[in-house]
MARVOBA-509828 format. One record per residue: residue in three letters; x, y, z of N, C-alpha, C in turn. Coordinates in steps of 0.02 Angstrom, whole numbers, plus 50000, padded with zeros to 5 digits. Example, Ala and Ser with C-alpha at 12.3 -4.5 7.8 and 13.67 -1.06 7.14 Angstrom:
BEGIN
ALA506604971650390506154977550390506604983550390 SER506424988850354506844994750357506455000250394 
end
This chain:
BEGIN
MET497684664048465497984664848385497864672348348 GLU498534675648322498624681148305498044683048240 ILE497934689348241497664690348194498034694048138 THR497844693848079498434696948006497984705148003 LYS498684706247973498444714447947497924714747897 GLU497594711347868497114710647824496464709747885 ILE496444706447935495924705247969495774711348008 LYS496434715348017496464721548071496064728248019 LEU496254728847933496204731647919495264732447901 TYR495024725247889494404727147885494114727247917 ILE494054725348006493764728548061493694735548056 GLU494254740448047494284747648056493884749347978 GLN493964746547932493634749747871492934747447894 SER492804743647914491964740447938491874747747973 PHE492044747748044492084750348084491754759148063 PHE492434762848014492334769148025491954770247941 SER491604765847909491114766447862490704765847879 THR490504760347948489784759847928489384761448019 GLY490124763948062489794767048131489644761848174 ARG489754756848139490004753148195490334746448194 PRO490634740448247491094737748239490494730448203 PRO491084725948143490814722248102490684715948155 SER490074713248141489954707348185490434700148161 ALA490374695348212490584689348183490424687548129 THR489824685448129489594683648059489584686347979 GLU489944693347971490084697047932490864695547930 ILE491074695247974491854693847975491914689447940 GLN491704682047958491884674247956491594674847874 THR490964680047842490704680147779491354682747739 HIS491394687747779491934690347715492944688447717 PHE492734683147756493484680147743493254674247728 ASN492584670947719492404664147698492704659747755 TRP492644659847796492844654947877492444648447885 SER492744643247911492364639947941492094641348011 LYS491574639548051491474642848130492014640148147 ASP492544633448163493014632648188493644638848173 GLN493674639948094494234646148100493944652948130 LEU493484655348126492914660148161493204662248224 PHE493054654048268492934656248350493654654548357 SER494184653148319494984649848348495174658548357 ARG495194664048322495054670848321494984674848367 LEU494044673548352493764676348397493874681148458 GLU494454678048521494644682048551495164686148540 ALA495704683148487496024690748454495794695248432 ILE495224694348420494714701448372494404705348401 ASN494214700848455493784706248517494464708748564 LYS494854704648568495214709248611495574716648564 TYR495744714548512496044720848448495414725448457 GLN494964726248442494394730448450494204733448512 THR494434728748554494284733848631494964737648629 GLU495584734248616496064741748619496084746048594 ASN495814746748529495804750448476495204755948491 ASN494644753748538493934757948530493604756148461 LEU493694752148448493194749848394492624743048405 HIS492474742948490492074736248483491504739148500 GLN491214744748490490514746948508490344754348462 PRO489614756048446489414761948389490024766448409 ILE490114769748366490484776148368489844781748424 SER489164779848414488584783448421488714782148499 SER489114778448521488904776548581489654778348639 LEU490134780448574490634784648608490714789748610 LEU490674792048570490514801448547489884804048522 PRO489884809648530489274811748486489454814448397 ALA488944815348359489304812848292489654820448291 GLU489494825548312490164829148297490784829348337 GLN490744826948373491454824748417491744820848358 PHE491594818048344491804813248290492004816048244 GLN491554819048203491864824348140492484827148165 LEU492624830048224492824834048256493534831148253 VAL493744823348291494244820348279494644818048224 GLN494144815248173494374814448105494704822448063 MET494624829448077494734831248057495434834548077 LEU495424833348159495844835348203496384829248174 LEU496544823148146496724821148116497084819148047 ASN496674824448023496854822347955497244827747936 THR497914826147927498384831247900498624833847860 ALA498204832647795498084835547747497784844047759 ASP497214844547822496724850347816497284854147853 ARG497444860947828498064862747872497614870347919 ARG496984870447906496684875047943496674874548014 SER496704879148052496844880648132496154877048161 VAL496334873548203495664870448259495324875248283 ARG495194882348266494624885248277494184886348223 MET494614885848145494164884148093493514878448104 LYS494014873048117493754865848112493154864848167 LEU493324866748219492714869148291492174872048249 LYS492164876348219491804881048187491294875948130 GLN491654873848099491454870148060490934864548074 CYS491144861448153490894856348178490204859648217 GLY490134865548221489754868948277489934867548354 ILE490654868648368490774866448428491004872148450 THR490904875348489491614880748547492014880848552 PRO492524885548566493074885748589492874882948658 SER492334885048706492314882548784492224874248776 GLU491574874048720491464866148735491964862948708 TYR492324865948682493104857448650493614860948697 ASP493394865248765493924862748824493704858548856 LYS492954858448873492734853248940492924849948903 MET492744846148822492654839748780493344836948793 ARG494004842048774494804836048773494944834348826 ASN494374836748896494734835548967494154828348983 THR493854827748951493564820948968493714814748957 PRO493744810348995494204804248974493864799548913 VAL492924801448887493014796548848493234799348799 PHE493094807348754493694810348728494274808548696 GLN494574809748774495404809948769495524801248749 ASN495204796948787495284789248756495244788448683 PHE494754790948662494634789048597494874791948557 PHE495404798648558495734803348510496264799048512 ARG496644794748593497404796048596497414788948541 THR496984782848547496834777848511497044777948445 GLN496544782948411496444784048343497154787948307 VAL497384792148350498084792848322498764786048349 GLU498634782848371499134777248388499004773348337 ARG498384772448302498134767148257498254769948192 ARG498474776248187498474780748113499394780048143 PHE499594779448196500334780148196500494773248181 LYS500294768948193500464762948151500604760848088 ASN499974762848034500214762547986500304767947958 ALA500594771447976501084777547948501824775047934 GLY502044768747925502814766547883502764766847821 ALA502124765647804502374764247725502384770947692 THR501924776247727502034783847698502554787447724 ALA502894784047750503804789347785503944784647734 ASP503994778347715504444774847666504434778547592 LEU503884779847571503644783547513504144790947527 GLU503904792647574504414800647554505024798247547 LEU505294794247612506094792247596506364792547528 LEU505854786247505505934785147424505984790647375 LYS505774795247382505784801747355506354805447377 ILE506544805747419506914808947456507714806947416 LEU507704800247428508334796747408508144797347319 GLU507654798347266507684797247207508034805747182 ASP507854807347245508084815947227508864817347247 GLY509144812647251509844814647261510024817647324 ASP509654817247370509774823047432510464818047471 LEU510854822447482511244817747523511284815047587 ARG510864820247614510614820247695510284812347710 GLY509604814447640509284808647648509624801747633 ILE510234802447598510594795647580510914793847658 GLN511164798747676511594798247737511154794847780 TYR510544795347817509944792847844509704786047831 TYR509634786547771509574779347737510134774847762 ASN510694776747748511094771447743511384770447823 GLU511224774947885511244775847960510664771447965 ILE509984770347951509554764347967509484757847949 THR509774758947911510004750247847510474747847902 GLY511054751747903511604749447945512224748247892 ARG511894751147823512484749747778513094755547801 TYR512904761247843513534764247867513284770447942 ARG513684769847984513694771948060513994776048074 THR513794785048103514184788448122514324785948180 THR515004791548210515404789448273515084789448324 GLU514534797048318514164797948372513664792548398 SER513234789548344512584783748367513134777848391 LEU513564775548335514124770248407514424770448475 ASN514604778848482514594778648537514224780348593 VAL513484782648578512994780048634512734773948643 GLN512824768848590512724762648606513294757848642 GLN513864761048636514354759148676514224761248748 VAL514094767648744513934770148829513454766148872 LEU513024765548832512324759748860512574755848870 ALA512914749448830513284745848838513854744048909 LEU513984749548912514364751648972514064750349044 VAL513544754349031512924756149080512884749549116 MET512524745449067512434740149088512794734349103 GLU513404735449099514194730949115514144730849202 ILE514044739349209514284742649264513564738149318 LEU512904740549308512404737949329512374733549349 VAL512664728449306512714718949354512914716049382 THR513564724249436513914721749485513784726449534 LEU513164730549523512944733849585512044732449593 VAL511654729549551511234728749588510904721049564 THR510124716349606510094710849572509904709649541 PRO509704704749503509454702749434509044703349414 ASP508404704349496507824704849451507824713549431 ILE508234717849490508194724049473508324726049396 LEU509064719749389509154725149319508904720949259 LYS508554716849285507834714349234507444719549215 LYS507144721949252506654727249250506964732849235 ILE507434736349247507834740749202507914740149137 ALA508074733349101507944730249044507634731948996 ASN507034727849037506174728649015506124734749004 GLU506304739549055506014745649045506294751449001 LEU506784749848976507244753448924507174749948846 GLU507004745048868506554740148797505984744348764 GLU505494744148847504904745148833505034756348785 LYS505354758148799505414765548802505714766048724 ILE506174761448714506564760948629505794760448588 VAL505694754848599504824751748582504414757848554 ARG504234759848606503624765648624503964772048572 GLY504644775048569504754779848516504744784248608 ALA504824783448653504914787348700505744787548716 LEU506164786048687506844785948693507234790348622 GLN507344795548642507754798948567508294800248590 ILE508754800148558509334800648528509754807248509 ASP510004810648545510134819948497510824816048497 GLN511034814148414511934813548408512364818348409 GLY511954824448392512334831948394512614832948452 ASN512374831148519512604834548574512654827148630 GLY512574823348606512774815448641512064816548696 VAL511654817148683510874818148753510364811148738 ILE510254809248790509804805348761509154806748837 GLU508674808748788508054810548821507614804248804 VAL507264805548857506614799748888505914804348888 GLY505684804048838504884808648864504254804648880 SER503624805748914502974800848916502894798548858 GLY502744803348793502404798748739501904799648736 GLU501444804748782500734806548811500494808248730 THR499964806248728499454808348674498944813748691 SER498874818248655498154822648691497984828148658 PRO497314829348616497044833248585497404839748575 PRO497334842348516497744851348524497394855448548 SER497784861248567497384865648595496884872648540 TRP496304873548560495894875748496496314885248481 GLU496774885848546497114893148522497784892848476 SER497784887948440498254887948393498304890648326 SER498804891048304499054894948243498734895348194 THR498784896548126498184893748075498354890948040 GLU498774884448052498974878348043498744872748111 SER498744867548096498524863748150499154861948176 PRO499344860248243499964858248259499974851448289 PRO500374847148290500594840348278500104840748330 VAL500024832448314499474829148382499904825748441 VAL500504824748438500554819848503500974825848537 TYR500894825848588501514831848637501614829448712 SER502044830148723502274828148796502014831048857 ASP501764827748900501184831248959501784832349017 ARG502364825649014502704828149076503324828849054 GLN503804833149108504464835349103504784830149078 SER505454831149016505664823949006506344822749043 LEU506484816449048507104816749098507684816749046 ARG508274819649061508834820649027509354816949038 LEU509924811649012510164809549050510834809548973 GLU511334817449001511894817948959512394813848959 LEU512694813848920513144808148915513724812848896 LYS514474811648907515024816248844515154810648795 LEU515304810748741515454807348709516274807148682 
end
């Protein structure tokens, strides 16, 4: 059984306020469930906690100063440099260089970025609404395109070319290979790794990997999502 957004939100809030995952009894009490209702969701709850690094106390994952640093690095409202945040946490640049290459720190940082990114939709919608209310023509054009009310010739051409490519592949490869290609393409699009530059007709496929920022950053913290591998570019003449 899938768990709802309300359950996920409670798990996250409890984890970051207490420093540990909520117990099954605490979850049951909070939602006023019967034992059967709890047991029917317990497997999905455990899976969600494990996949998002919310299944064990923070102290067993990272030392307190490292956890504090992760929260500061992910605070987009804090425009200070990484070096200044390191100083506040009592971590030297050389210690940070070693720390950011450890699997535990990398994994925790990545899962927290992914968790926040999943919850960023409401923020994006609110900012877009502000732009629309200001009468910004580019914002209005973007809104019309993503809602399907209006599409540019370039975006239509990209879709047509992709459909044509799939039609050609049907005649050249086996159904199993075609299925693998379709699944891989769908996964890239869903993960946001496929980016279409409608200005020049280039489809760029990136790795979408996330890693902690370097301490050698400028005065403002850089974006937290980086591409660790060279992108594969498929140029289409539109």
